[in-house]
C-alpha positions in Angstrom: 8.3 19.5 14.4 9.8 22.6 15.9 11.4 24.7 13.2 13.6 26.9 15.5 14.2 26.8 19.2 13.9 30.0 21.2 16.6 30.9 23.7 14.5 29.9 26.6 14.0 26.4 25.0 17.7 26.0 24.3 18.5 27.0 27.9 16.0 24.5 29.4 17.0 21.7 27.0 20.7 22.0 27.7 20.0 21.9 31.5 17.7 18.9 31.3 20.1 17.1 28.9 22.7 17.3 31.8 20.1 16.2 34.4 20.5 19.5 36.4 17.9 21.1 38.7 17.9 24.9 39.0 19.4 24.6 42.4 22.3 22.7 41.0 22.8 24.9 38.0 22.8 27.9 40.6 25.7 26.4 42.7 27.7 25.6 39.5 27.3 29.0 37.6 26.6 31.5 40.4 23.5 32.8 38.8 20.5 32.8 41.1 17.9 30.1 40.9 15.1 32.7 40.3 17.0 34.3 37.4 17.7 30.9 35.8 14.0 30.0 36.2 13.0 33.2 34.6 15.4 32.6 31.6 13.5 29.4 30.7 10.0 31.1 30.8 8.9 31.5 27.1 7.9 35.2 27.4 10.9 36.2 29.4 13.3 38.5 27.3 15.5 40.3 29.9 18.5 37.9 29.8 21.8 39.6 30.6 24.7 39.5 28.4 26.8 38.3 31.3 24.4 35.3 32.0 24.5 34.3 28.2 28.4 34.1 28.3 28.4 32.4 31.6 25.8 29.8 30.5 27.4 29.2 27.1 30.8 28.6 28.8 29.2 26.3 31.3 27.4 24.2 28.7 30.3 24.2 26.3 28.3 25.9 23.5 28.7 29.1 21.6 26.8 32.2 22.6 25.5 32.5 19.0 23.9 29.1 19.6 22.1 30.2 22.8 20.8 33.4 20.9 19.6 31.2 18.1 22.0 32.7 15.5 23.2 29.3 14.6 22.0 25.6 14.9 25.7 24.6 15.6 26.5 24.1 19.4 30.2 23.5 19.0 31.3 24.6 15.4 30.1 28.1 14.9 33.1 29.1 12.8 33.3 25.8 10.6 35.2 26.3 7.4 32.7 25.8 4.7 35.5 24.4 2.4 35.9 21.5 4.9 32.4 20.4 4.4 32.9 19.6 0.8 29.4 20.9 -0.3 28.6 21.7 -3.9 27.4 25.2 -4.9 24.0 23.7 -5.5 23.9 22.2 -2.0 24.9 25.4 -0.4 22.3 27.4 -2.4 19.6 24.9 -1.4 20.5 25.1 2.3 20.4 28.9 2.3 17.2 29.2 0.1 14.8 28.3 3.1 12.9 26.0 0.7 13.7 22.9 3.0 13.6 22.2 6.6 17.4 22.2 7.4 16.7 21.0 11.0 15.0 18.0 9.8 17.8 17.4 7.2 20.3 17.6 9.9 18.4 15.2 12.1 18.3 12.7 9.3 22.0 13.0 8.5 23.2 12.3 12.1 20.8 9.5 12.7 22.7 6.3 13.4 21.4 4.5 10.3 21.9 7.3 7.8 25.4 6.1 6.9 23.9 2.7 6.1 21.3 4.4 3.8 24.0 6.3 1.9 26.1 3.1 1.6 23.1 1.1 0.1 22.4 4.0 -2.2 26.0 4.2 -3.3 26.1 0.5 -3.9 23.1 0.8 -6.3 24.2 4.1 -8.1 27.8 2.9 -8.7 26.7 -0.5 -9.8 28.9 -2.1 -7.3 26.7 -5.1 -6.9 25.5 -5.4 -10.5 28.2 -7.8 -11.6 27.4 -10.2 -8.6 23.7 -10.0 -9.4 24.3 -10.9 -13.0 26.5 -13.8 -12.1 23.8 -15.1 -9.7 21.2 -14.8 -12.4 23.4 -16.5 -14.8 23.9 -19.6 -12.5 20.2 -19.8 -12.2 19.8 -19.7 -15.9 22.4 -22.4 -16.4 20.7 -24.6 -13.8 17.2 -24.1 -15.4 18.5 -24.8 -18.9 20.2 -28.1 -17.8 17.0 -29.3 -16.1 14.9 -28.3 -19.2 17.4 -30.2 -21.7 17.7 -33.3 -19.5 14.1 -33.8 -18.1 12.0 -31.6 -20.4 9.6 -30.6 -17.4 6.3 -29.1 -18.3 5.5 -25.4 -18.5 4.2 -25.2 -14.9 6.9 -27.5 -13.2 7.5 -26.6 -9.7 11.2 -26.6 -9.9 11.4 -24.4 -12.9 9.0 -21.9 -11.4 11.3 -21.8 -8.2 14.3 -21.1 -10.4 12.5 -18.4 -12.2 11.3 -16.9 -8.9 14.9 -16.9 -7.7 16.0 -14.4 -10.4 17.0 -11.0 -8.8 15.8 -7.8 -10.1 18.5 -5.3 -8.9 16.2 -2.2 -9.2 13.5 -3.9 -7.3 15.8 -5.3 -4.7 17.5 -2.0 -4.0 14.2 0.0 -3.9 13.1 -2.3 -1.0 16.6 -2.0 0.7 16.6 1.8 0.5 12.9 2.2 1.4 13.6 0.3 4.5 16.5 2.3 5.4 14.5 5.4 5.0 11.5 4.2 6.8 13.5 3.3 9.9 15.1 6.7 10.1 11.9 8.7 9.5 9.9 6.7 12.1 12.7 7.2 14.6 12.6 11.0 14.1 8.9 11.0 14.2 8.9 9.2 17.6 11.5 11.6 19.0 9.1 14.6 18.0 5.9 13.0 19.4 5.7 15.4 22.3 6.6 18.6 20.2 4.0 21.4 20.7 4.0 21.8 16.8 3.5 18.1 16.0 0.0 17.1 15.0 -1.8 15.5 17.9 -2.8 11.8 17.6 -6.6 11.9 17.8 -9.1 9.2 17.3 -11.9 11.0 15.4 -14.5 8.3 16.0 -13.9 8.2 19.7 -13.8 12.1 19.9 -17.2 12.3 18.1 -18.6 9.7 20.4 -17.6 11.6 23.4 -19.1 14.7 22.0 -22.3 13.0 21.3 -22.4 11.5 24.9 -21.7 15.0 26.3 -24.4 16.8 24.3 -27.0 14.2 25.1 -26.4 14.8 28.8 -27.2 18.5 28.5 -30.9 19.3 29.1 -32.7 22.1 27.4 -32.9 23.5 23.8 -30.9 22.8 20.8 -29.3 26.1 21.1 -28.2 25.4 24.7 -26.7 22.1 23.6 -24.9 23.9 20.8 -23.4 26.3 23.2 -22.4 23.7 25.6 -20.6 21.8 22.7 -18.8 24.9 21.6 -17.6 25.6 25.1 -16.4 21.9 25.3 -14.4 22.4 22.1 -12.9 25.7 23.4 -12.1 24.3 26.9 -14.6 26.4 28.7 -16.6 24.9 31.6 -20.2 25.4 30.5 -21.7 25.0 34.0 -19.8 28.1 35.1 -21.3 30.5 32.5 -23.3 33.3 33.9 -26.6 34.2 32.2 -25.0 37.3 30.8 -22.1 35.2 29.5 -24.5 32.8 28.0 -26.4 35.6 26.1 -23.0 36.9 25.0 -21.9 33.5 23.7 -25.1 33.1 21.8 -24.8 36.6 20.1 -21.2 35.6 19.0 -22.3 32.1 17.7 -25.4 33.5 15.8 -22.7 34.9 13.5 -21.6 31.4 12.6 -22.9 29.8 9.4 -23.3 26.5 11.3 -26.1 28.1 13.5 -28.0 29.8 10.7 -31.7 29.0 10.4 -32.3 29.1 14.2 -34.1 32.4 13.9 -34.1 35.2 16.5 -35.1 32.9 19.4 -31.5 32.0 20.2 -30.4 32.9 23.7 -33.7 34.8 24.5 -34.6 32.3 27.2 -32.6 31.8 30.3 -31.0 28.6 30.9 -32.8 26.3 33.4 
């Protein structure tokens, strides 16, 4: 997931969130369409102070947010005391040892309150008495049956009653685990298209495609290897000139994966 958004990414996200085209944003802010488009280009740095202030006011965010100085859009001057954070939590957030953006996404997720409520029920022992009472009723029913009917060790009804016992620790492990799973999967789905997220690849399918590609190349093993490297690098092998092919071979000869091919590599022209 992205660790920190650039000013260009923030400006584009804010515009897209509001469903505005560059033309519509030009009409509402008075900033030219060409300038607004440039502001969203990753390597564009010359954004005027006036435009920053104008866009911040239009979007209802702070200038510090647009400049990447804070992750808070609307509460840049929040009083730390109002947050009721412990010293340990503040030190952790400032340490840089955790991904605070991810922590914030988890905390504002719609099911996070449920997760904390379930954890609180377990930690504070709120349900302990009810669990103990349920288990006591089960034990009473089992004892009554055993005294009255003296069933065998593997009697179906006795085994059902034994299975009905609730293990508080195990029960809440599953509850909290399910809560957390739902939150994490939801956040993962939201970041599926992030450029920094690992792509979903099928290794077997990718290998199969590579083998099919190499088998379609006519010529020496060296030629096939060059073609495969070009494929991996996104280079159209068929457009290489003879000189580019020779240069590619000299570069690839430095690879440990091509050792043992001798000095014959790249000496012959491609057919």
